[in-house]
PyMOL Python script that loads the backbone (N, CA, C, O; Angstrom):
from pymol import cmd

cmd.read_pdbstr("""\
ATOM      1  N   UNK A   1      97.866 152.402  81.969  1.00  0.00           N
ATOM      2  CA  UNK A   1      99.056 153.202  81.819  1.00  0.00           C
ATOM      3  C   UNK A   1     100.276 152.329  81.520  1.00  0.00           C
ATOM      4  O   UNK A   1     101.113 152.691  80.694  1.00  0.00           O
ATOM      5  N   UNK A   2     100.374 151.181  82.191  1.00  0.00           N
ATOM      6  CA  UNK A   2     101.519 150.309  81.954  1.00  0.00           C
ATOM      7  C   UNK A   2     101.519 149.734  80.541  1.00  0.00           C
ATOM      8  O   UNK A   2     102.578 149.570  79.935  1.00  0.00           O
ATOM      9  N   UNK A   3     100.350 149.434  80.026  1.00  0.00           N
ATOM     10  CA  UNK A   3     100.260 148.920  78.663  1.00  0.00           C
ATOM     11  C   UNK A   3     100.746 149.936  77.646  1.00  0.00           C
ATOM     12  O   UNK A   3     101.417 149.585  76.675  1.00  0.00           O
ATOM     13  N   UNK A   4     100.409 151.183  77.870  1.00  0.00           N
ATOM     14  CA  UNK A   4     100.877 152.255  76.995  1.00  0.00           C
ATOM     15  C   UNK A   4     102.386 152.429  77.111  1.00  0.00           C
ATOM     16  O   UNK A   4     103.061 152.699  76.118  1.00  0.00           O
ATOM     17  N   UNK A   5     102.908 152.276  78.306  1.00  0.00           N
ATOM     18  CA  UNK A   5     104.346 152.364  78.524  1.00  0.00           C
ATOM     19  C   UNK A   5     105.086 151.233  77.812  1.00  0.00           C
ATOM     20  O   UNK A   5     106.135 151.457  77.207  1.00  0.00           O
ATOM     21  N   UNK A   6     104.544 150.027  77.885  1.00  0.00           N
ATOM     22  CA  UNK A   6     105.148 148.885  77.191  1.00  0.00           C
ATOM     23  C   UNK A   6     105.123 149.106  75.684  1.00  0.00           C
ATOM     24  O   UNK A   6     106.112 148.838  75.002  1.00  0.00           O
ATOM     25  N   UNK A   7     104.027 149.581  75.171  1.00  0.00           N
ATOM     26  CA  UNK A   7     103.916 149.866  73.743  1.00  0.00           C
ATOM     27  C   UNK A   7     104.921 150.933  73.313  1.00  0.00           C
ATOM     28  O   UNK A   7     105.525 150.822  72.246  1.00  0.00           O
ATOM     29  N   UNK A   8     105.102 151.958  74.132  1.00  0.00           N
ATOM     30  CA  UNK A   8     106.056 153.014  73.818  1.00  0.00           C
ATOM     31  C   UNK A   8     107.488 152.482  73.805  1.00  0.00           C
ATOM     32  O   UNK A   8     108.275 152.867  72.941  1.00  0.00           O
ATOM     33  N   UNK A   9     107.838 151.612  74.737  1.00  0.00           N
ATOM     34  CA  UNK A   9     109.198 151.072  74.790  1.00  0.00           C
ATOM     35  C   UNK A   9     109.468 150.193  73.573  1.00  0.00           C
ATOM     36  O   UNK A   9     110.549 150.268  72.988  1.00  0.00           O
ATOM     37  N   UNK A  10     108.508 149.366  73.186  1.00  0.00           N
ATOM     38  CA  UNK A  10     108.706 148.539  71.993  1.00  0.00           C
ATOM     39  C   UNK A  10     108.795 149.403  70.735  1.00  0.00           C
ATOM     40  O   UNK A  10     109.573 149.093  69.833  1.00  0.00           O
ATOM     41  N   UNK A  11     108.017 150.472  70.662  1.00  0.00           N
ATOM     42  CA  UNK A  11     108.106 151.378  69.518  1.00  0.00           C
ATOM     43  C   UNK A  11     109.435 152.130  69.518  1.00  0.00           C
ATOM     44  O   UNK A  11     109.982 152.421  68.455  1.00  0.00           O
ATOM     45  N   UNK A  12     109.955 152.445  70.702  1.00  0.00           N
ATOM     46  CA  UNK A  12     111.237 153.141  70.765  1.00  0.00           C
ATOM     47  C   UNK A  12     112.377 152.251  70.290  1.00  0.00           C
ATOM     48  O   UNK A  12     113.400 152.756  69.828  1.00  0.00           O
ATOM     49  N   UNK A  13     112.217 150.945  70.396  1.00  0.00           N
ATOM     50  CA  UNK A  13     113.234 150.029  69.874  1.00  0.00           C
ATOM     51  C   UNK A  13     113.351 150.159  68.364  1.00  0.00           C
ATOM     52  O   UNK A  13     114.433 149.984  67.804  1.00  0.00           O
ATOM     53  N   UNK A  14     112.258 150.460  67.715  1.00  0.00           N
ATOM     54  CA  UNK A  14     112.263 150.619  66.253  1.00  0.00           C
ATOM     55  C   UNK A  14     112.636 152.043  65.848  1.00  0.00           C
ATOM     56  O   UNK A  14     113.369 152.235  64.878  1.00  0.00           O
ATOM     57  N   UNK A  15     112.146 153.030  66.571  1.00  0.00           N
ATOM     58  CA  UNK A  15     112.272 154.417  66.139  1.00  0.00           C
ATOM     59  C   UNK A  15     113.531 155.125  66.616  1.00  0.00           C
ATOM     60  O   UNK A  15     114.059 155.976  65.900  1.00  0.00           O
ATOM     61  N   UNK A  16     114.022 154.802  67.793  1.00  0.00           N
ATOM     62  CA  UNK A  16     115.138 155.530  68.383  1.00  0.00           C
ATOM     63  C   UNK A  16     116.417 154.714  68.303  1.00  0.00           C
ATOM     64  O   UNK A  16     116.359 153.503  68.087  1.00  0.00           O
ATOM     65  N   UNK A  17     117.584 155.358  68.474  1.00  0.00           N
ATOM     66  CA  UNK A  17     118.845 154.615  68.538  1.00  0.00           C
ATOM     67  C   UNK A  17     118.863 153.697  69.760  1.00  0.00           C
ATOM     68  O   UNK A  17     118.171 153.949  70.746  1.00  0.00           O
ATOM     69  N   UNK A  18     119.659 152.636  69.685  1.00  0.00           N
ATOM     70  CA  UNK A  18     119.612 151.629  70.730  1.00  0.00           C
ATOM     71  C   UNK A  18     120.007 152.150  72.117  1.00  0.00           C
ATOM     72  O   UNK A  18     119.461 151.648  73.099  1.00  0.00           O
ATOM     73  N   UNK A  19     120.928 153.133  72.269  1.00  0.00           N
ATOM     74  CA  UNK A  19     121.217 153.585  73.638  1.00  0.00           C
ATOM     75  C   UNK A  19     120.014 154.247  74.311  1.00  0.00           C
ATOM     76  O   UNK A  19     119.799 154.081  75.511  1.00  0.00           O
ATOM     77  N   UNK A  20     119.234 154.995  73.535  1.00  0.00           N
ATOM     78  CA  UNK A  20     118.053 155.637  74.105  1.00  0.00           C
ATOM     79  C   UNK A  20     116.988 154.600  74.444  1.00  0.00           C
ATOM     80  O   UNK A  20     116.363 154.681  75.501  1.00  0.00           O
ATOM     81  N   UNK A  21     116.779 153.642  73.573  1.00  0.00           N
ATOM     82  CA  UNK A  21     115.802 152.587  73.851  1.00  0.00           C
ATOM     83  C   UNK A  21     116.228 151.752  75.060  1.00  0.00           C
ATOM     84  O   UNK A  21     115.388 151.351  75.864  1.00  0.00           O
ATOM     85  N   UNK A  22     117.522 151.493  75.187  1.00  0.00           N
ATOM     86  CA  UNK A  22     118.016 150.738  76.343  1.00  0.00           C
ATOM     87  C   UNK A  22     117.842 151.528  77.631  1.00  0.00           C
ATOM     88  O   UNK A  22     117.468 150.963  78.659  1.00  0.00           O
ATOM     89  N   UNK A  23     118.107 152.819  77.585  1.00  0.00           N
ATOM     90  CA  UNK A  23     117.928 153.648  78.774  1.00  0.00           C
ATOM     91  C   UNK A  23     116.461 153.704  79.189  1.00  0.00           C
ATOM     92  O   UNK A  23     116.150 153.638  80.379  1.00  0.00           O
ATOM     93  N   UNK A  24     115.569 153.824  78.227  1.00  0.00           N
ATOM     94  CA  UNK A  24     114.140 153.828  78.546  1.00  0.00           C
ATOM     95  C   UNK A  24     113.691 152.493  79.137  1.00  0.00           C
ATOM     96  O   UNK A  24     112.874 152.464  80.058  1.00  0.00           O
ATOM     97  N   UNK A  25     114.219 151.397  78.614  1.00  0.00           N
ATOM     98  CA  UNK A  25     113.865 150.082  79.143  1.00  0.00           C
ATOM     99  C   UNK A  25     114.387 149.906  80.559  1.00  0.00           C
ATOM    100  O   UNK A  25     113.714 149.303  81.394  1.00  0.00           O
ATOM    101  N   UNK A  26     115.573 150.422  80.840  1.00  0.00           N
ATOM    102  CA  UNK A  26     116.133 150.310  82.191  1.00  0.00           C
ATOM    103  C   UNK A  26     115.332 151.158  83.177  1.00  0.00           C
ATOM    104  O   UNK A  26     115.071 150.728  84.301  1.00  0.00           O
ATOM    105  N   UNK A  27     114.947 152.348  82.762  1.00  0.00           N
ATOM    106  CA  UNK A  27     114.152 153.209  83.646  1.00  0.00           C
ATOM    107  C   UNK A  27     112.797 152.574  83.943  1.00  0.00           C
ATOM    108  O   UNK A  27     112.336 152.605  85.084  1.00  0.00           O
ATOM    109  N   UNK A  28     112.165 152.009  82.941  1.00  0.00           N
ATOM    110  CA  UNK A  28     110.849 151.413  83.169  1.00  0.00           C
ATOM    111  C   UNK A  28     110.926 150.050  83.857  1.00  0.00           C
ATOM    112  O   UNK A  28     109.904 149.507  84.277  1.00  0.00           O
ATOM    113  N   UNK A  29     112.140 149.494  83.975  1.00  0.00           N
ATOM    114  CA  UNK A  29     112.255 148.205  84.660  1.00  0.00           C
ATOM    115  C   UNK A  29     111.950 148.322  86.146  1.00  0.00           C
ATOM    116  O   UNK A  29     111.704 147.313  86.807  1.00  0.00           O
ATOM    117  N   UNK A  30     111.962 149.534  86.678  1.00  0.00           N
ATOM    118  CA  UNK A  30     111.568 149.702  88.075  1.00  0.00           C
ATOM    119  C   UNK A  30     110.079 149.438  88.273  1.00  0.00           C
ATOM    120  O   UNK A  30     109.654 149.055  89.363  1.00  0.00           O
ATOM    121  N   UNK A  31     109.289 149.643  87.224  1.00  0.00           N
ATOM    122  CA  UNK A  31     107.859 149.403  87.297  1.00  0.00           C
ATOM    123  C   UNK A  31     107.479 148.032  86.747  1.00  0.00           C
ATOM    124  O   UNK A  31     106.603 147.360  87.293  1.00  0.00           O
ATOM    125  N   UNK A  32     108.136 147.620  85.669  1.00  0.00           N
ATOM    126  CA  UNK A  32     107.859 146.334  85.021  1.00  0.00           C
ATOM    127  C   UNK A  32     109.200 145.612  84.876  1.00  0.00           C
ATOM    128  O   UNK A  32     109.916 145.856  83.905  1.00  0.00           O
ATOM    129  N   UNK A  33     109.560 144.729  85.816  1.00  0.00           N
ATOM    130  CA  UNK A  33     110.916 144.168  85.842  1.00  0.00           C
ATOM    131  C   UNK A  33     111.280 143.303  84.636  1.00  0.00           C
ATOM    132  O   UNK A  33     112.457 143.248  84.280  1.00  0.00           O
ATOM    133  N   UNK A  34     110.356 142.647  84.009  1.00  0.00           N
ATOM    134  CA  UNK A  34     110.687 141.764  82.894  1.00  0.00           C
ATOM    135  C   UNK A  34     110.726 142.477  81.543  1.00  0.00           C
ATOM    136  O   UNK A  34     110.983 141.849  80.516  1.00  0.00           O
ATOM    137  N   UNK A  35     110.477 143.765  81.542  1.00  0.00           N
ATOM    138  CA  UNK A  35     110.455 144.517  80.283  1.00  0.00           C
ATOM    139  C   UNK A  35     111.808 144.564  79.572  1.00  0.00           C
ATOM    140  O   UNK A  35     111.824 144.414  78.350  1.00  0.00           O
ATOM    141  N   UNK A  36     112.947 144.762  80.248  1.00  0.00           N
ATOM    142  CA  UNK A  36     114.221 144.759  79.501  1.00  0.00           C
ATOM    143  C   UNK A  36     114.503 143.435  78.801  1.00  0.00           C
ATOM    144  O   UNK A  36     115.051 143.426  77.699  1.00  0.00           O
ATOM    145  N   UNK A  37     114.140 142.330  79.418  1.00  0.00           N
ATOM    146  CA  UNK A  37     114.336 141.033  78.775  1.00  0.00           C
ATOM    147  C   UNK A  37     113.460 140.908  77.532  1.00  0.00           C
ATOM    148  O   UNK A  37     113.922 140.440  76.492  1.00  0.00           O
ATOM    149  N   UNK A  38     112.214 141.320  77.634  1.00  0.00           N
ATOM    150  CA  UNK A  38     111.306 141.247  76.491  1.00  0.00           C
ATOM    151  C   UNK A  38     111.765 142.170  75.355  1.00  0.00           C
ATOM    152  O   UNK A  38     111.694 141.800  74.183  1.00  0.00           O
ATOM    153  N   UNK A  39     112.229 143.354  75.703  1.00  0.00           N
ATOM    154  CA  UNK A  39     112.715 144.284  74.687  1.00  0.00           C
ATOM    155  C   UNK A  39     113.998 143.756  74.053  1.00  0.00           C
ATOM    156  O   UNK A  39     114.209 143.933  72.854  1.00  0.00           O
ATOM    157  N   UNK A  40     114.852 143.113  74.836  1.00  0.00           N
ATOM    158  CA  UNK A  40     116.067 142.524  74.290  1.00  0.00           C
ATOM    159  C   UNK A  40     115.773 141.408  73.304  1.00  0.00           C
ATOM    160  O   UNK A  40     116.396 141.330  72.245  1.00  0.00           O
ATOM    161  N   UNK A  41     114.828 140.547  73.644  1.00  0.00           N
ATOM    162  CA  UNK A  41     114.434 139.471  72.724  1.00  0.00           C
ATOM    163  C   UNK A  41     113.830 140.065  71.448  1.00  0.00           C
ATOM    164  O   UNK A  41     114.112 139.601  70.344  1.00  0.00           O
ATOM    165  N   UNK A  42     112.995 141.098  71.616  1.00  0.00           N
ATOM    166  CA  UNK A  42     112.385 141.753  70.463  1.00  0.00           C
ATOM    167  C   UNK A  42     113.444 142.397  69.569  1.00  0.00           C
ATOM    168  O   UNK A  42     113.374 142.282  68.345  1.00  0.00           O
ATOM    169  N   UNK A  43     114.427 143.076  70.177  1.00  0.00           N
ATOM    170  CA  UNK A  43     115.474 143.735  69.387  1.00  0.00           C
ATOM    171  C   UNK A  43     116.344 142.712  68.667  1.00  0.00           C
ATOM    172  O   UNK A  43     116.731 142.932  67.520  1.00  0.00           O
ATOM    173  N   UNK A  44     116.657 141.594  69.327  1.00  0.00           N
ATOM    174  CA  UNK A  44     117.450 140.564  68.655  1.00  0.00           C
ATOM    175  C   UNK A  44     116.683 139.940  67.494  1.00  0.00           C
ATOM    176  O   UNK A  44     117.262 139.651  66.447  1.00  0.00           O
ATOM    177  N   UNK A  45     115.395 139.735  67.678  1.00  0.00           N
ATOM    178  CA  UNK A  45     114.592 139.176  66.590  1.00  0.00           C
ATOM    179  C   UNK A  45     114.420 140.184  65.452  1.00  0.00           C
ATOM    180  O   UNK A  45     114.378 139.804  64.282  1.00  0.00           O
ATOM    181  N   UNK A  46     114.322 141.448  65.795  1.00  0.00           N
ATOM    182  CA  UNK A  46     114.101 142.484  64.795  1.00  0.00           C
ATOM    183  C   UNK A  46     115.351 142.746  63.964  1.00  0.00           C
ATOM    184  O   UNK A  46     115.267 142.914  62.748  1.00  0.00           O
ATOM    185  N   UNK A  47     116.494 142.781  64.610  1.00  0.00           N
ATOM    186  CA  UNK A  47     117.736 143.128  63.921  1.00  0.00           C
ATOM    187  C   UNK A  47     118.632 141.916  63.700  1.00  0.00           C
ATOM    188  O   UNK A  47     119.855 142.053  63.684  1.00  0.00           O
ATOM    189  N   UNK A  48     118.060 140.760  63.534  1.00  0.00           N
ATOM    190  CA  UNK A  48     118.833 139.534  63.348  1.00  0.00           C
ATOM    191  C   UNK A  48     119.510 139.531  61.987  1.00  0.00           C
ATOM    192  O   UNK A  48     118.883 139.790  60.960  1.00  0.00           O
ATOM    193  N   UNK A  49     120.797 139.235  62.003  1.00  0.00           N
ATOM    194  CA  UNK A  49     121.562 139.040  60.772  1.00  0.00           C
ATOM    195  C   UNK A  49     122.258 137.690  60.904  1.00  0.00           C
ATOM    196  O   UNK A  49     122.934 137.455  61.906  1.00  0.00           O
ATOM    197  N   UNK A  50     122.118 136.805  59.934  1.00  0.00           N
ATOM    198  CA  UNK A  50     122.588 135.422  60.095  1.00  0.00           C
ATOM    199  C   UNK A  50     124.063 135.277  60.465  1.00  0.00           C
ATOM    200  O   UNK A  50     124.395 134.426  61.291  1.00  0.00           O
ATOM    201  N   UNK A  51     124.942 136.061  59.893  1.00  0.00           N
ATOM    202  CA  UNK A  51     126.366 135.860  60.145  1.00  0.00           C
ATOM    203  C   UNK A  51     127.011 137.039  60.870  1.00  0.00           C
ATOM    204  O   UNK A  51     128.230 137.205  60.820  1.00  0.00           O
ATOM    205  N   UNK A  52     126.215 137.844  61.532  1.00  0.00           N
ATOM    206  CA  UNK A  52     126.770 139.026  62.180  1.00  0.00           C
ATOM    207  C   UNK A  52     127.384 138.694  63.539  1.00  0.00           C
ATOM    208  O   UNK A  52     128.486 139.153  63.838  1.00  0.00           O
ATOM    209  N   UNK A  53     126.702 137.916  64.358  1.00  0.00           N
ATOM    210  CA  UNK A  53     127.217 137.606  65.687  1.00  0.00           C
ATOM    211  C   UNK A  53     126.658 136.271  66.144  1.00  0.00           C
ATOM    212  O   UNK A  53     125.591 135.842  65.704  1.00  0.00           O
ATOM    213  N   UNK A  54     127.385 135.633  67.020  1.00  0.00           N
ATOM    214  CA  UNK A  54     126.938 134.349  67.542  1.00  0.00           C
ATOM    215  C   UNK A  54     126.114 134.499  68.813  1.00  0.00           C
ATOM    216  O   UNK A  54     125.336 133.608  69.155  1.00  0.00           O
ATOM    217  N   UNK A  55     126.274 135.611  69.512  1.00  0.00           N
ATOM    218  CA  UNK A  55     125.564 135.829  70.772  1.00  0.00           C
ATOM    219  C   UNK A  55     124.419 136.820  70.593  1.00  0.00           C
ATOM    220  O   UNK A  55     124.581 137.832  69.912  1.00  0.00           O
ATOM    221  N   UNK A  56     123.287 136.546  71.184  1.00  0.00           N
ATOM    222  CA  UNK A  56     122.186 137.526  71.167  1.00  0.00           C
ATOM    223  C   UNK A  56     122.437 138.583  72.247  1.00  0.00           C
ATOM    224  O   UNK A  56     121.948 138.447  73.369  1.00  0.00           O
ATOM    225  N   UNK A  57     123.187 139.624  71.920  1.00  0.00           N
ATOM    226  CA  UNK A  57     123.639 140.582  72.922  1.00  0.00           C
ATOM    227  C   UNK A  57     122.502 141.370  73.568  1.00  0.00           C
ATOM    228  O   UNK A  57     122.534 141.615  74.774  1.00  0.00           O
ATOM    229  N   UNK A  58     121.510 141.766  72.796  1.00  0.00           N
ATOM    230  CA  UNK A  58     120.402 142.519  73.382  1.00  0.00           C
ATOM    231  C   UNK A  58     119.650 141.667  74.409  1.00  0.00           C
ATOM    232  O   UNK A  58     119.210 142.175  75.441  1.00  0.00           O
ATOM    233  N   UNK A  59     119.509 140.390  74.125  1.00  0.00           N
ATOM    234  CA  UNK A  59     118.839 139.500  75.066  1.00  0.00           C
ATOM    235  C   UNK A  59     119.677 139.321  76.330  1.00  0.00           C
ATOM    236  O   UNK A  59     119.135 139.314  77.436  1.00  0.00           O
ATOM    237  N   UNK A  60     120.978 139.179  76.178  1.00  0.00           N
ATOM    238  CA  UNK A  60     121.840 139.036  77.350  1.00  0.00           C
ATOM    239  C   UNK A  60     121.838 140.303  78.206  1.00  0.00           C
ATOM    240  O   UNK A  60     121.756 140.220  79.431  1.00  0.00           O
ATOM    241  N   UNK A  61     121.928 141.463  77.575  1.00  0.00           N
ATOM    242  CA  UNK A  61     121.879 142.715  78.319  1.00  0.00           C
ATOM    243  C   UNK A  61     120.516 142.910  78.986  1.00  0.00           C
ATOM    244  O   UNK A  61     120.433 143.425  80.101  1.00  0.00           O
ATOM    245  N   UNK A  62     119.457 142.498  78.301  1.00  0.00           N
ATOM    246  CA  UNK A  62     118.121 142.570  78.894  1.00  0.00           C
ATOM    247  C   UNK A  62     117.973 141.646  80.082  1.00  0.00           C
ATOM    248  O   UNK A  62     117.305 141.991  81.057  1.00  0.00           O
ATOM    249  N   UNK A  63     118.591 140.469  80.016  1.00  0.00           N
ATOM    250  CA  UNK A  63     118.533 139.534  81.145  1.00  0.00           C
ATOM    251  C   UNK A  63     119.289 140.086  82.350  1.00  0.00           C
ATOM    252  O   UNK A  63     118.843 139.939  83.488  1.00  0.00           O
ATOM    253  N   UNK A  64     120.426 140.718  82.099  1.00  0.00           N
ATOM    254  CA  UNK A  64     121.188 141.327  83.201  1.00  0.00           C
ATOM    255  C   UNK A  64     120.397 142.474  83.825  1.00  0.00           C
ATOM    256  O   UNK A  64     120.332 142.588  85.050  1.00  0.00           O
ATOM    257  N   UNK A  65     119.802 143.313  83.003  1.00  0.00           N
ATOM    258  CA  UNK A  65     119.000 144.429  83.525  1.00  0.00           C
ATOM    259  C   UNK A  65     117.779 143.918  84.288  1.00  0.00           C
ATOM    260  O   UNK A  65     117.384 144.514  85.290  1.00  0.00           O
ATOM    261  N   UNK A  66     117.185 142.831  83.828  1.00  0.00           N
ATOM    262  CA  UNK A  66     116.051 142.251  84.536  1.00  0.00           C
ATOM    263  C   UNK A  66     116.476 141.709  85.888  1.00  0.00           C
ATOM    264  O   UNK A  66     115.770 141.904  86.877  1.00  0.00           O
ATOM    265  N   UNK A  67     117.612 141.034  85.951  1.00  0.00           N
ATOM    266  CA  UNK A  67     118.104 140.519  87.234  1.00  0.00           C
ATOM    267  C   UNK A  67     118.395 141.644  88.212  1.00  0.00           C
ATOM    268  O   UNK A  67     118.071 141.540  89.395  1.00  0.00           O
ATOM    269  N   UNK A  68     119.001 142.716  87.727  1.00  0.00           N
ATOM    270  CA  UNK A  68     119.286 143.864  88.590  1.00  0.00           C
ATOM    271  C   UNK A  68     117.988 144.505  89.073  1.00  0.00           C
ATOM    272  O   UNK A  68     117.872 144.863  90.245  1.00  0.00           O
ATOM    273  N   UNK A  69     117.018 144.651  88.181  1.00  0.00           N
ATOM    274  CA  UNK A  69     115.739 145.250  88.561  1.00  0.00           C
ATOM    275  C   UNK A  69     115.013 144.400  89.600  1.00  0.00           C
ATOM    276  O   UNK A  69     114.433 144.933  90.545  1.00  0.00           O
ATOM    277  N   UNK A  70     115.044 143.086  89.427  1.00  0.00           N
ATOM    278  CA  UNK A  70     114.401 142.213  90.408  1.00  0.00           C
ATOM    279  C   UNK A  70     115.113 142.264  91.752  1.00  0.00           C
ATOM    280  O   UNK A  70     114.463 142.220  92.797  1.00  0.00           O
ATOM    281  N   UNK A  71     116.426 142.354  91.739  1.00  0.00           N
ATOM    282  CA  UNK A  71     117.189 142.461  92.977  1.00  0.00           C
ATOM    283  C   UNK A  71     116.881 143.763  93.698  1.00  0.00           C
ATOM    284  O   UNK A  71     116.680 143.772  94.912  1.00  0.00           O
ATOM    285  N   UNK A  72     116.843 144.860  92.956  1.00  0.00           N
ATOM    286  CA  UNK A  72     116.547 146.161  93.561  1.00  0.00           C
ATOM    287  C   UNK A  72     115.122 146.182  94.108  1.00  0.00           C
ATOM    288  O   UNK A  72     114.887 146.693  95.203  1.00  0.00           O
ATOM    289  N   UNK A  73     114.186 145.640  93.368  1.00  0.00           N
ATOM    290  CA  UNK A  73     112.792 145.619  93.845  1.00  0.00           C
ATOM    291  C   UNK A  73     112.641 144.777  95.102  1.00  0.00           C
ATOM    292  O   UNK A  73     111.891 145.146  96.006  1.00  0.00           O
ATOM    293  N   UNK A  74     113.342 143.652  95.174  1.00  0.00           N
ATOM    294  CA  UNK A  74     113.230 142.809  96.366  1.00  0.00           C
ATOM    295  C   UNK A  74     113.867 143.491  97.573  1.00  0.00           C
ATOM    296  O   UNK A  74     113.372 143.354  98.692  1.00  0.00           O
ATOM    297  N   UNK A  75     114.954 144.222  97.359  1.00  0.00           N
ATOM    298  CA  UNK A  75     115.591 144.961  98.461  1.00  0.00           C
ATOM    299  C   UNK A  75     114.734 146.133  98.902  1.00  0.00           C
ATOM    300  O   UNK A  75     114.673 146.441 100.093  1.00  0.00           O
ATOM    301  N   UNK A  76     114.075 146.788  97.962  1.00  0.00           N
ATOM    302  CA  UNK A  76     113.210 147.907  98.341  1.00  0.00           C
ATOM    303  C   UNK A  76     111.984 147.430  99.113  1.00  0.00           C
ATOM    304  O   UNK A  76     111.536 148.097 100.045  1.00  0.00           O
ATOM    305  N   UNK A  77     111.449 146.288  98.730  1.00  0.00           N
ATOM    306  CA  UNK A  77     110.290 145.752  99.459  1.00  0.00           C
ATOM    307  C   UNK A  77     110.660 145.322 100.876  1.00  0.00           C
ATOM    308  O   UNK A  77     109.866 145.469 101.806  1.00  0.00           O
ATOM    309  N   UNK A  78     111.866 144.793 101.031  1.00  0.00           N
ATOM    310  CA  UNK A  78     112.310 144.365 102.355  1.00  0.00           C
ATOM    311  C   UNK A  78     112.888 145.514 103.160  1.00  0.00           C
ATOM    312  O   UNK A  78     113.197 145.338 104.338  1.00  0.00           O
ATOM    313  N   UNK A  79     113.042 146.681 102.562  1.00  0.00           N
ATOM    314  CA  UNK A  79     113.613 147.869 103.178  1.00  0.00           C
ATOM    315  C   UNK A  79     115.005 147.619 103.727  1.00  0.00           C
ATOM    316  O   UNK A  79     115.375 148.159 104.770  1.00  0.00           O
ATOM    317  N   UNK A  80     115.774 146.803 103.029  1.00  0.00           N
ATOM    318  CA  UNK A  80     117.120 146.515 103.506  1.00  0.00           C
ATOM    319  C   UNK A  80     118.178 147.385 102.844  1.00  0.00           C
ATOM    320  O   UNK A  80     119.358 147.276 103.176  1.00  0.00           O
ATOM    321  N   UNK A  81     117.782 148.243 101.918  1.00  0.00           N
ATOM    322  CA  UNK A  81     118.753 149.149 101.303  1.00  0.00           C
ATOM    323  C   UNK A  81     119.103 150.278 102.270  1.00  0.00           C
ATOM    324  O   UNK A  81     120.268 150.660 102.378  1.00  0.00           O
ATOM    325  N   UNK A  82     118.122 150.805 102.961  1.00  0.00           N
ATOM    326  CA  UNK A  82     118.341 151.984 103.791  1.00  0.00           C
ATOM    327  C   UNK A  82     119.012 151.655 105.125  1.00  0.00           C
ATOM    328  O   UNK A  82     119.457 152.567 105.822  1.00  0.00           O
ATOM    329  N   UNK A  83     119.090 150.448 105.476  1.00  0.00           N
ATOM    330  CA  UNK A  83     119.830 150.220 106.700  1.00  0.00           C
ATOM    331  C   UNK A  83     119.305 149.130 107.519  1.00  0.00           C
ATOM    332  O   UNK A  83     119.849 148.840 108.584  1.00  0.00           O
TER     333      UNK A  83
END
""", "prot")
cmd.dss("prot")
cmd.show_as("cartoon", "prot")
cmd.util.cbc("prot")
cmd.orient("prot")
């Protein structure tokens, strides 16, 4: 099931507008924490334009989402969110 989910998220990067693909990647980061980073790298490689920007923004946003997902998962495992 997770493999199919990963395939769907990568396909959504190509087929859907970037806000929808980003939202799907963030939602699935609860199950697969490194997925937003991988999707960000894929989107930057896919939509690379030599003189468009100096920063790989999709990769940076994916790294931030991955860090947040890992933080939330570690807090949920330790049960320190609820009190």
